[in-house]
N, C-alpha and C positions, 0 to 999 in steps of 0.2 A: 341446819339449814344456811348459815350462813357461808358455810363450806361450797354447799351446792351453788350457791349463786357466784360465786367467786369461781369454780369451775366452771361454770356457763361462761363468765365474762372472759376467762383465759382462751376456752375454746373457740369463742365467737372471734377475739384477734388474731386467734392462730389462722382460722379458715380467711380473714381478711386478709393477712399478710402472705398467704398461699394465692389468694384471689389477686393481689396487687404484682407479687414475684411473676405469676402466670402470665398476666398482662405484660408486664415488662418483656418477659421471654417473646410472646407473639409478635409484641410490636419490634423488636429488635431483629427478630427474623422476616420480617414483612418489610422493613426497612433495608435489612442487607440485601435481600431477592430485589428489590427495584432499584436499589445503586447498583447491583452487579448489570442490570438489564441494561440499566442509562449506559453505565461503561461500555457494554457490549456494544449498544446503538452507535456510542460516538465512535469506537473505533472502528464498525464497519463503513461510519460515515466518511471517515477519514481514510482509510483503503479504497472507497470507491472514487473519492476525489484523487487520490493519489495516481489511481491505475486508468482514470477518464483522461490524464495528459499524455498517456500512450494510445490509448484506446482508438482516439482520433485519427491515428495512421494505420490504423487495422485494416487490412481488407482494400487498399487504397493503390492506384497505378497509378496517380498523378503526385508523388512525393520529390520533393527538390532536394538537393544536396543541404541547401540552408535549413531543413526541414530537419535532415538526419543529423546536422551538426548542433541545430536545437536540442535535440535529444539527447545528444553525446555530451553536453554540458549541463542538462541537468542531470545523466544518468551520475556524471563525475562529481557534482554537487551532492547527489544521493548519497554515493560509496566513501565521499569524504565524512559527510556525517555520520554515516551508522559504520566506520570502519573498525572502532573499537565496540560494538554491541559482540554478545554471546551470539552464536550462531550465524555472524554477518554473512559469510561465503553461501550457506543453504536459505537466509530469508531475504538480505537486506542487499544485497550486491546485484547490480544492473549491469548488463552487457549489450552493447549495441553493436551490431556486423552488418558489413555490407558483404554479399557473397563474393569472392574473388580477391579480398583484401583479407590478408591475413591476422592482420593487427586490427582489436577492438577499437573502435573509434573513440571511445571516452579514454582510453590510454594512449592516444596518439599524444605528440606533442604540439605546440601551437603552431610550429612552421610545417608541420605534415597535414593537420587540418586547415591550412591554408593552402597549399599545394593541392590537395583534395578539392576544395573548393575552385580553385585557380581553374585545373583540370576538368571540372564539373559544371560550368558556369556558362557555357556559350549558349548563345540565344539565336532564335530562329527568326524568320520574317517579320512576325506577328509580335516579336518582342519577349515571347515566352521562354523560358529555359529547354534547352535542346534534351538535356541528359534529365529522364524521369527514373523514377526507381517505384519499385512496386514492394508492398507487404504481404503479396499474395503467396501462397505456397499451396501445391496440389493438397500437402498432406495437412493444411493448417497450422502449420508450427513456426510461422513467423512471428508470433505473439504469445510467448510462453510466459504461465503462471506458476510459482512456487507452491507447497505445501500449504501456506498461511493466504494464499490468494493474494499476493503481490504478483506485479511484472517481473521477470527478474532475466529476460530475454527478448531483445527485439532485431530481426533480422531482415535485409532488404536486398533487393537482387535488382540491378540495372536492367532496363527495358531496352 
């Protein structure tokens, strides 16, 4: 009789141990999924915030050379920051182009950017800049995204 009660106590202890272990595994999996979901939401918010800096210039006909130079500076900072990342060319590099100018704006020297500003900053009688640029293109290709959804190219044409 004494052996039977010890066996029942051992079986009960084993069942309680299995129950505690199952609960620990369940909590680990649940918290892991929640953490993954939170990280995905954070990454999505970062991507949206990053792309928003460029999206405000999409499909517009009133862009000035100052806007383009500002975007080029942003692209240059981005490219410097991510240059050592794996897949930099495919995932993180940004180019800003103006139709008819062979050199990418973010790659220009400060003197070339200054010349570009001087040559495109004439004003009309109302004091507005004469030279405007468009980010519209018939095929919609002026704002391009890469495979991870980041802006990688923005192109403008002189009106």
